[in-house]
TIZALUM-215975 format. One record per residue (C-alpha): y, z, x; residue in one letter. Coordinates in steps of 0.02 Angstrom, whole numbers, plus 50000, padded with zeros to 5 digits. Each point is the difference from the previous one (the first is absolute). Layout:
! TIZALUM-215975
<rec v="Y" w="Z" u="X" r="a"/>
...
***
This chain:
! TIZALUM-215975
<rec v="50664" w="49683" u="48856" r="m"/>
<rec v="49934" w="49848" u="49911" r="s"/>
<rec v="50096" w="49896" u="49876" r="m"/>
<rec v="49887" w="49933" u="49864" r="l"/>
<rec v="50060" w="49858" u="49889" r="r"/>
<rec v="49934" w="50003" u="49824" r="i"/>
<rec v="49948" w="49832" u="49927" r="k"/>
<rec v="50077" w="49942" u="49839" r="q"/>
<rec v="49893" w="50005" u="49844" r="g"/>
<rec v="50001" w="50010" u="49812" r="t"/>
<rec v="49861" w="50123" u="49960" r="k"/>
<rec v="50060" w="50142" u="49887" r="q"/>
<rec v="49944" w="50178" u="49980" r="s"/>
<rec v="50024" w="50155" u="49893" r="h"/>
<rec v="50120" w="50114" u="50089" r="l"/>
<rec v="50126" w="50077" u="49880" r="f"/>
<rec v="50001" w="50182" u="49950" r="s"/>
<rec v="50050" w="50097" u="49845" r="a"/>
<rec v="50175" w="50005" u="50073" r="a"/>
<rec v="50004" w="49811" u="49994" r="d"/>
<rec v="49944" w="50002" u="49819" r="e"/>
<rec v="50145" w="50119" u="49970" r="a"/>
<rec v="50115" w="49869" u="50073" r="e"/>
<rec v="49940" w="49874" u="49872" r="q"/>
<rec v="50027" w="50125" u="49858" r="r"/>
<rec v="50175" w="50036" u="50065" r="a"/>
<rec v="50041" w="49814" u="50005" r="e"/>
<rec v="49934" w="49976" u="49823" r="q"/>
<rec v="50111" w="50142" u="49939" r="v"/>
<rec v="50152" w="49927" u="50088" r="r"/>
<rec v="49969" w="49831" u="49920" r="l"/>
<rec v="49970" w="50070" u="49828" r="l"/>
<rec v="50144" w="50123" u="49991" r="r"/>
<rec v="50141" w="49868" u="50002" r="p"/>
<rec v="49915" w="49903" u="49861" r="l"/>
<rec v="49996" w="50152" u="49891" r="l"/>
<rec v="50175" w="50054" u="50050" r="n"/>
<rec v="50067" w="49833" u="49937" r="a"/>
<rec v="49944" w="50046" u="49824" r="q"/>
<rec v="50064" w="50178" u="49998" r="h"/>
<rec v="50145" w="49967" u="49885" r="a"/>
<rec v="49893" w="49903" u="49876" r="r"/>
<rec v="49849" w="50106" u="49983" r="n"/>
<rec v="49988" w="50188" u="50000" r="d"/>
<rec v="49812" w="49989" u="50014" r="r"/>
<rec v="50018" w="49897" u="50158" r="t"/>
<rec v="50118" w="50131" u="50069" r="k"/>
<rec v="49869" w="50132" u="49971" r="k"/>
<rec v="49871" w="49891" u="50089" r="l"/>
<rec v="50119" w="49977" u="50146" r="t"/>
<rec v="50025" w="50186" u="50017" r="n"/>
<rec v="49813" w="50022" u="50002" r="m"/>
<rec v="49982" w="49889" u="50153" r="l"/>
<rec v="49977" w="50100" u="50160" r="p"/>
<rec v="50128" w="49997" u="50137" r="d"/>
<rec v="49946" w="49861" u="50120" r="p"/>
<rec v="50037" w="50115" u="50147" r="d"/>
<rec v="49859" w="50115" u="49948" r="q"/>
<rec v="49883" w="49854" u="50036" r="y"/>
<rec v="50099" w="49939" u="50150" r="a"/>
<rec v="49878" w="49967" u="50139" r="p"/>
<rec v="49987" w="50090" u="50163" r="d"/>
<rec v="50057" w="49879" u="50133" r="n"/>
<rec v="49921" w="49996" u="50171" r="d"/>
<rec v="50095" w="50154" u="50053" r="d"/>
<rec v="49970" w="50103" u="49845" r="e"/>
<rec v="49814" w="50028" u="49983" r="a"/>
<rec v="49902" w="50125" u="50104" r="g"/>
<rec v="49967" w="49950" u="50179" r="d"/>
<rec v="49816" w="50048" u="49996" r="e"/>
<rec v="49896" w="49886" u="49889" r="l"/>
<rec v="49852" w="50098" u="49934" r="y"/>
<rec v="49942" w="50084" u="49840" r="e"/>
<rec v="49940" w="50179" u="49988" r="h"/>
<rec v="49895" w="50048" u="49849" r="h"/>
<rec v="49936" w="50167" u="49936" r="r"/>
<rec v="49866" w="49991" u="49867" r="i"/>
<rec v="49916" w="50147" u="49912" r="v"/>
<rec v="49830" w="49963" u="49921" r="a"/>
<rec v="49995" w="50060" u="49820" r="d"/>
<rec v="49880" w="50133" u="49937" r="g"/>
<rec v="49881" w="49875" u="49924" r="g"/>
<rec v="49984" w="49891" u="50155" r="q"/>
<rec v="49822" w="49939" u="50026" r="a"/>
<rec v="49934" w="49994" u="50178" r="l"/>
<rec v="50061" w="49837" u="50076" r="l"/>
<rec v="50014" w="49931" u="50176" r="r"/>
<rec v="50172" w="50030" u="50074" r="l"/>
<rec v="50033" w="49815" u="50035" r="d"/>
<rec v="49953" w="49951" u="49822" r="k"/>
<rec v="50104" w="50142" u="49928" r="f"/>
<rec v="50155" w="49943" u="50096" r="l"/>
<rec v="49968" w="49818" u="49957" r="l"/>
<rec v="50011" w="50048" u="49815" r="n"/>
<rec v="50160" w="50101" u="50027" r="r"/>
<rec v="50105" w="49894" u="50118" r="l"/>
<rec v="50083" w="49836" u="49957" r="a"/>
<rec v="50005" w="49862" u="50131" r="n"/>
<rec v="49864" w="50084" u="50104" r="a"/>
<rec v="49837" w="49914" u="50041" r="s"/>
<rec v="49842" w="50096" u="50041" r="r"/>
<rec v="50012" w="49937" u="50179" r="t"/>
<rec v="50178" w="50064" u="50013" r="k"/>
<rec v="49947" w="50170" u="49933" r="i"/>
<rec v="49852" w="50011" u="50119" r="q"/>
<rec v="50114" w="49953" u="50145" r="d"/>
<rec v="50117" w="50141" u="49949" r="a"/>
<rec v="49855" w="50124" u="49997" r="i"/>
<rec v="49942" w="49942" u="50173" r="r"/>
<rec v="50179" w="50015" u="50063" r="a"/>
<rec v="50001" w="50182" u="49941" r="e"/>
<rec v="50136" w="49958" u="49875" r="a"/>
<rec v="49903" w="50081" u="49856" r="v"/>
<rec v="49968" w="50185" u="49974" r="q"/>
<rec v="49907" w="50093" u="49864" r="v"/>
<rec v="50057" w="50179" u="49973" r="n"/>
<rec v="50087" w="49993" u="50169" r="g"/>
<rec v="49849" w="49938" u="50097" r="h"/>
<rec v="49949" w="49831" u="50070" r="l"/>
<rec v="49846" w="49923" u="49922" r="t"/>
<rec v="49898" w="49840" u="49983" r="k"/>
<rec v="49997" w="49859" u="49872" r="s"/>
<rec v="49834" w="50066" u="49936" r="s"/>
<rec v="50072" w="50169" u="49952" r="y"/>
<rec v="49978" w="50029" u="49813" r="r"/>
<rec v="50159" w="50052" u="49912" r="v"/>
<rec v="49983" w="50158" u="49894" r="r"/>
<rec v="50108" w="50073" u="49861" r="p"/>
<rec v="50167" w="50072" u="50062" r="a"/>
<rec v="49985" w="49920" u="50173" r="d"/>
<rec v="50170" w="49963" u="50076" r="v"/>
<rec v="50004" w="49832" u="50091" r="i"/>
<rec v="50145" w="49944" u="50109" r="t"/>
<rec v="50012" w="49825" u="50073" r="i"/>
<rec v="50126" w="49905" u="50106" r="t"/>
<rec v="50000" w="49810" u="49984" r="l"/>
<rec v="50108" w="49858" u="50064" r="p"/>
<rec v="50130" w="49933" u="49879" r="e"/>
<rec v="49905" w="49891" u="49873" r="p"/>
<rec v="50018" w="49811" u="49993" r="p"/>
<rec v="50163" w="49947" u="49921" r="r"/>
<rec v="50006" w="49894" u="49844" r="v"/>
<rec v="50100" w="49840" u="50006" r="g"/>
<rec v="50001" w="49860" u="50127" r="k"/>
<rec v="50058" w="49980" u="50178" r="v"/>
<rec v="50006" w="49833" u="50089" r="v"/>
<rec v="49942" w="50003" u="50181" r="p"/>
<rec v="50140" w="49933" u="50109" r="e"/>
<rec v="50022" w="49937" u="50176" r="e"/>
<rec v="50097" w="50119" u="50109" r="m"/>
<rec v="49990" w="50067" u="50178" r="p"/>
<rec v="49917" w="50170" u="50009" r="l"/>
<rec v="50022" w="50105" u="50156" r="d"/>
<rec v="49823" w="50070" u="50004" r="i"/>
<rec v="49977" w="50126" u="50141" r="r"/>
<rec v="49816" w="50040" u="49973" r="y"/>
<rec v="49861" w="49934" u="49890" r="e"/>
<rec v="49813" w="50026" u="49980" r="d"/>
<rec v="49873" w="49982" u="49860" r="a"/>
<rec v="50062" w="50155" u="49909" r="e"/>
<rec v="50189" w="50007" u="50020" r="l"/>
<rec v="50156" w="49927" u="50076" r="l"/>
<rec v="50170" w="50064" u="50057" r="l"/>
<rec v="50155" w="49898" u="49966" r="v"/>
<rec v="50175" w="50026" u="50069" r="n"/>
<rec v="50114" w="49974" u="49850" r="k"/>
<rec v="50176" w="49937" u="50037" r="p"/>
<rec v="50150" w="50075" u="49912" r="a"/>
<rec v="50049" w="49903" u="49845" r="g"/>
<rec v="49822" w="49958" u="49947" r="l"/>
<rec v="49946" w="50075" u="49833" r="v"/>
<rec v="49824" w="50070" u="50008" r="v"/>
<rec v="49934" w="49950" u="49829" r="h"/>
<rec v="50056" w="49893" u="49851" r="p"/>
<rec v="50112" w="50087" u="49874" r="a"/>
<rec v="50146" w="49962" u="49886" r="f"/>
<rec v="50117" w="49882" u="50093" r="g"/>
<rec v="49875" w="49971" u="50140" r="n"/>
<rec v="49854" w="49903" u="49929" r="w"/>
<rec v="49970" w="49900" u="50159" r="s"/>
<rec v="50032" w="50007" u="50185" r="g"/>
<rec v="49929" w="50176" u="50016" r="t"/>
<rec v="49879" w="50070" u="50128" r="l"/>
<rec v="49864" w="50002" u="49867" r="v"/>
<rec v="50025" w="49812" u="49972" r="n"/>
<rec v="49965" w="49971" u="50184" r="g"/>
<rec v="49854" w="50121" u="50006" r="l"/>
<rec v="49926" w="49920" u="49844" r="a"/>
<rec v="49975" w="49836" u="50092" r="w"/>
<rec v="49941" w="50083" u="50160" r="h"/>
<rec v="49869" w="50099" u="49903" r="l"/>
<rec v="49948" w="49866" u="49876" r="e"/>
<rec v="49847" w="49944" u="50097" r="n"/>
<rec v="49938" w="50175" u="50038" r="l"/>
<rec v="49856" w="50084" u="49906" r="p"/>
<rec v="50121" w="50123" u="49919" r="t"/>
<rec v="50045" w="49864" u="49874" r="g"/>
<rec v="49870" w="50030" u="49863" r="r"/>
<rec v="49995" w="49884" u="49849" r="n"/>
<rec v="50152" w="49909" u="50068" r="g"/>
<rec v="50101" w="50160" u="50010" r="e"/>
<rec v="50108" w="50018" u="50156" r="i"/>
<rec v="50042" w="50178" u="50046" r="r"/>
<rec v="50116" w="50022" u="50148" r="p"/>
<rec v="49952" w="50179" u="50033" r="g"/>
<rec v="50163" w="50093" u="50008" r="l"/>
<rec v="49976" w="50188" u="50012" r="v"/>
<rec v="50182" w="50039" u="50039" r="h"/>
<rec v="50167" w="49910" u="50017" r="r"/>
<rec v="50172" w="50011" u="50076" r="i"/>
<rec v="50170" w="49956" u="49927" r="d"/>
<rec v="50065" w="49822" u="50000" r="k"/>
<rec v="50133" w="50035" u="50132" r="d"/>
<rec v="49888" w="50109" u="50109" r="t"/>
<rec v="49904" w="49915" u="50140" r="s"/>
<rec v="49835" w="50046" u="50079" r="g"/>
<rec v="49813" w="50025" u="49984" r="l"/>
<rec v="49890" w="49992" u="49846" r="l"/>
<rec v="49811" w="50017" u="49996" r="v"/>
<rec v="49905" w="49889" u="49878" r="v"/>
<rec v="49820" w="50026" u="49946" r="g"/>
<rec v="49895" w="49841" u="49991" r="k"/>
<rec v="49848" w="50076" u="49912" r="t"/>
<rec v="49976" w="50124" u="49857" r="e"/>
<rec v="49925" w="50121" u="50125" r="w"/>
<rec v="50150" w="49990" u="50117" r="a"/>
<rec v="50124" w="50018" u="49857" r="m"/>
<rec v="49910" w="50153" u="49933" r="t"/>
<rec v="49982" w="50081" u="50171" r="h"/>
<rec v="50183" w="49969" u="50045" r="l"/>
<rec v="50059" w="50062" u="49830" r="s"/>
<rec v="49902" w="50160" u="50028" r="q"/>
<rec v="50087" w="50025" u="50168" r="q"/>
<rec v="50171" w="49976" u="49920" r="f"/>
<rec v="49954" w="50124" u="49863" r="f"/>
<rec v="49946" w="50132" u="50125" r="h"/>
<rec v="50151" w="49966" u="50113" r="h"/>
<rec v="49893" w="49958" u="50151" r="t"/>
<rec v="50092" w="49836" u="50031" r="i"/>
<rec v="50126" w="50017" u="50143" r="e"/>
<rec v="50164" w="49912" u="49959" r="r"/>
<rec v="50152" w="50001" u="50112" r="a"/>
<rec v="50168" w="49917" u="49964" r="y"/>
<rec v="50154" w="49973" u="50106" r="l"/>
<rec v="50160" w="50038" u="49906" r="a"/>
<rec v="50183" w="49999" u="50048" r="l"/>
<rec v="50094" w="50132" u="49899" r="a"/>
<rec v="50183" w="50043" u="49986" r="w"/>
<rec v="50062" w="50161" u="50080" r="g"/>
<rec v="49940" w="50122" u="50133" r="s"/>
<rec v="49849" w="50110" u="49964" r="f"/>
<rec v="50015" w="50183" u="50048" r="a"/>
<rec v="49817" w="50013" u="50049" r="e"/>
<rec v="49891" w="49883" u="50102" r="d"/>
<rec v="49865" w="49999" u="49867" r="s"/>
<rec v="49969" w="50058" u="49824" r="g"/>
<rec v="49903" w="49979" u="49839" r="t"/>
<rec v="50061" w="49961" u="49826" r="v"/>
<rec v="49889" w="50069" u="49861" r="r"/>
<rec v="50079" w="49952" u="49835" r="a"/>
<rec v="49941" w="49906" u="49846" r="h"/>
<rec v="50055" w="49820" u="49981" r="v"/>
<rec v="50011" w="49911" u="49833" r="g"/>
<rec v="50103" w="49879" u="49898" r="r"/>
<rec v="50181" w="50052" u="49980" r="s"/>
<rec v="50047" w="50060" u="49826" r="l"/>
<rec v="50168" w="49911" u="50021" r="r"/>
<rec v="49945" w="49834" u="50075" r="d"/>
<rec v="49822" w="49938" u="49977" r="r"/>
<rec v="50014" w="49886" u="50152" r="k"/>
<rec v="50027" w="50147" u="50117" r="v"/>
<rec v="49883" w="50138" u="50054" r="q"/>
<rec v="50068" w="50177" u="49997" r="a"/>
<rec v="49945" w="50157" u="50092" r="v"/>
<rec v="49951" w="50154" u="49899" r="y"/>
<rec v="49985" w="50149" u="50119" r="p"/>
<rec v="49947" w="50117" u="49859" r="d"/>
<rec v="49856" w="49885" u="49952" r="g"/>
<rec v="50061" w="49984" u="49820" r="a"/>
<rec v="49983" w="49811" u="50006" r="q"/>
<rec v="49913" w="49869" u="50105" r="g"/>
<rec v="49848" w="50020" u="50113" r="k"/>
<rec v="49973" w="50100" u="50160" r="p"/>
<rec v="50064" w="49910" u="50155" r="a"/>
<rec v="49995" w="50050" u="50183" r="v"/>
<rec v="50093" w="49912" u="50141" r="t"/>
<rec v="49996" w="50058" u="50182" r="h"/>
<rec v="50138" w="49936" u="50112" r="y"/>
<rec v="50039" w="50006" u="50187" r="r"/>
<rec v="50159" w="49950" u="50089" r="v"/>
<rec v="49970" w="49860" u="50126" r="l"/>
<rec v="50179" w="49956" u="50051" r="r"/>
<rec v="50172" w="50065" u="49955" r="r"/>
<rec v="50140" w="49871" u="49996" r="y"/>
<rec v="50138" w="50115" u="49935" r="g"/>
<rec v="50037" w="49940" u="49823" r="p"/>
<rec v="49819" w="49945" u="49973" r="v"/>
<rec v="49828" w="50064" u="50051" r="t"/>
<rec v="49837" w="49907" u="50033" r="l"/>
<rec v="49852" w="50090" u="49920" r="l"/>
<rec v="49813" w="49988" u="49993" r="e"/>
<rec v="49941" w="50045" u="49825" r="c"/>
<rec v="49819" w="50039" u="49961" r="r"/>
<rec v="49939" w="50004" u="49822" r="l"/>
<rec v="49874" w="50116" u="49921" r="e"/>
<rec v="50028" w="49923" u="49829" r="t"/>
<rec v="50052" w="49826" u="49944" r="g"/>
<rec v="50129" w="50017" u="49863" r="r"/>
<rec v="50117" w="49858" u="49956" r="t"/>
<rec v="50151" w="49998" u="50118" r="h"/>
<rec v="49939" w="50167" u="50071" r="q"/>
<rec v="50085" w="49991" u="50170" r="i"/>
<rec v="50158" w="49924" u="49927" r="r"/>
<rec v="50015" w="50132" u="49864" r="a"/>
<rec v="49956" w="50146" u="50115" r="h"/>
<rec v="50128" w="49947" u="50130" r="m"/>
<rec v="50136" w="49983" u="49869" r="q"/>
<rec v="49952" w="50173" u="49937" r="h"/>
<rec v="50030" w="50069" u="50175" r="l"/>
<rec v="50171" w="49916" u="50004" r="g"/>
<rec v="49942" w="49865" u="50120" r="h"/>
<rec v="49975" w="49838" u="49902" r="p"/>
<rec v="49920" w="49858" u="50096" r="l"/>
<rec v="50118" w="49881" u="50087" r="f"/>
<rec v="50033" w="49847" u="49891" r="g"/>
<rec v="49908" w="50069" u="49848" r="d"/>
<rec v="50109" w="49941" u="49854" r="a"/>
<rec v="49891" w="50087" u="49870" r="t"/>
<rec v="50025" w="50172" u="50077" r="y"/>
<rec v="50178" w="49986" u="50064" r="g"/>
<rec v="49965" w="49950" u="50180" r="g"/>
<rec v="50090" w="49832" u="49993" r="d"/>
<rec v="50169" w="50077" u="50045" r="r"/>
<rec v="50061" w="50114" u="50139" r="i"/>
<rec v="49926" w="50173" u="49969" r="r"/>
<rec v="50038" w="50085" u="50166" r="a"/>
<rec v="50151" w="49996" u="50116" r="g"/>
<rec v="50180" w="49958" u="49959" r="q"/>
<rec v="50007" w="49833" u="49910" r="a"/>
<rec v="50154" w="49942" u="50095" r="t"/>
<rec v="50050" w="49890" u="50146" r="g"/>
<rec v="49876" w="49930" u="50124" r="a"/>
<rec v="49855" w="50104" u="49934" r="y"/>
<rec v="50024" w="49934" u="49824" r="k"/>
<rec v="50002" w="49821" u="50063" r="a"/>
<rec v="49843" w="50031" u="50101" r="f"/>
<rec v="49907" w="50088" u="49859" r="a"/>
<rec v="50045" w="49866" u="49873" r="d"/>
<rec v="49939" w="49870" u="50123" r="g"/>
<rec v="49829" w="50079" u="50025" r="v"/>
<rec v="49981" w="50028" u="49814" r="l"/>
<rec v="50026" w="49812" u="49978" r="a"/>
<rec v="49875" w="49967" u="50140" r="l"/>
<rec v="49857" w="50078" u="49902" r="m"/>
<rec v="50041" w="50003" u="49813" r="p"/>
<rec v="49843" w="50096" u="49948" r="r"/>
<rec v="49928" w="50172" u="50024" r="q"/>
<rec v="49957" w="50035" u="50182" r="a"/>
<rec v="49818" w="50043" u="49968" r="l"/>
<rec v="49845" w="49930" u="50084" r="h"/>
<rec v="49816" w="50043" u="49971" r="a"/>
<rec v="49954" w="50010" u="50183" r="r"/>
<rec v="49821" w="50063" u="50003" r="s"/>
<rec v="49842" w="50031" u="49900" r="l"/>
<rec v="49847" w="50102" u="50046" r="g"/>
<rec v="49842" w="50010" u="49895" r="f"/>
<rec v="49810" w="50007" u="50006" r="t"/>
<rec v="49914" w="49830" u="49991" r="h"/>
<rec v="49901" w="49990" u="49837" r="p"/>
<rec v="49837" w="49939" u="50080" r="t"/>
<rec v="50000" w="50049" u="50183" r="t"/>
<rec v="50077" w="50173" u="49977" r="g"/>
<rec v="50110" w="49966" u="50152" r="e"/>
<rec v="50174" w="50072" u="49998" r="r"/>
<rec v="50123" w="49855" u="50018" r="l"/>
<rec v="50185" w="50004" u="50042" r="y"/>
<rec v="50122" w="49855" u="49990" r="f"/>
<rec v="50182" w="49989" u="50050" r="e"/>
<rec v="50124" w="49858" u="49977" r="v"/>
<rec v="50166" w="49966" u="50085" r="e"/>
<rec v="50169" w="50009" u="49916" r="l"/>
<rec v="50065" w="49840" u="49919" r="p"/>
<rec v="50143" w="49908" u="50084" r="a"/>
<rec v="50137" w="50063" u="49883" r="d"/>
<rec v="49950" w="50182" u="50028" r="f"/>
<rec v="49991" w="49974" u="50188" r="e"/>
<rec v="50174" w="49922" u="49999" r="a"/>
<rec v="50067" w="50144" u="49896" r="l"/>
<rec v="49935" w="50131" u="50122" r="l"/>
<rec v="50068" w="49902" u="50148" r="a"/>
<rec v="50174" w="50005" u="49923" r="r"/>
<rec v="49990" w="50188" u="49971" r="w"/>
<rec v="49930" w="50027" u="50175" r="e"/>
<rec v="50150" w="49909" u="50073" r="a"/>
<rec v="50118" w="50102" u="49891" r="w"/>
<rec v="49923" w="50165" u="50054" r="a"/>
<rec v="49995" w="49957" u="50185" r="a"/>
***
């Protein structure tokens, strides 16, 4: 339970993704459109140019809550019919952007590469019509991030990885409206003197993330090998992730599983919707178990098989049990019980006590990239969540 203070510095690194480039395009469109609009009445040609400009919202960036929670790439490559025999690592080096030969070889050693459905070695010679699949950590982002001083609640650290307990309210990575003061800014300084920084590039090794207003554990890879190995575990759903969630309403069963696709809402791009028929979105599986019933609200343990954006929040809303305090999914008002009298005053008071979704990433279990040991970490609830449960416990007594 160590508290590590990050020293202040000025070194910069490349850490922005294609989504961040989209932000810049969106901003350029927003700036240009008013200039052209001002000349509409004078110039029909300008009007035509204005109409040709894309809607800025189509380039609007994903904020910290809107991109996928698992940060890896999965590629499928089919060698063409005229492919000459070539080592697998060299073949992939020619086909994959932002991938060094070392990174590719690490992926092969981590069993993150298959040829025709089978594991193989770097020396394998690719043949015509071979089907190669590979899982890699999210590539370095383009742009610059300034390492910043901030306290990081690091719960475990070794040469390969670290686990950090993220407080609610802290954005994980820089994005539109949050260029500084993010977890990545703090990690960038902490990692700047480590060997993972090649050619001056700092790569805080995020392989997953949690929402800004969700608290709890994140695992960070400190080497290419660790990032690749952890990404592979996320892809194959062998990472154990458990969350504590307080949801509105009483559940009929003591446990259950939600299997329903989750994807961006067709009505509101900032919200994730559930598509039970699978027509939209990506497959998502959430297992839940009742831990404590307080009457109008229920404390749950949620375990994830997949890591879709807002997965637990969207699945619980789909069941008719939005998370307590979750303004995005309708949980920031009384959703169970009669909203009158003493109960209304109490419920409004506890909503004010914790004005965010009641969701905490409590535990992580995974296989260590180098030792092969199965590790499990658990972190306590933050003070606001503890206070919230204490108030409901007193109410239910």
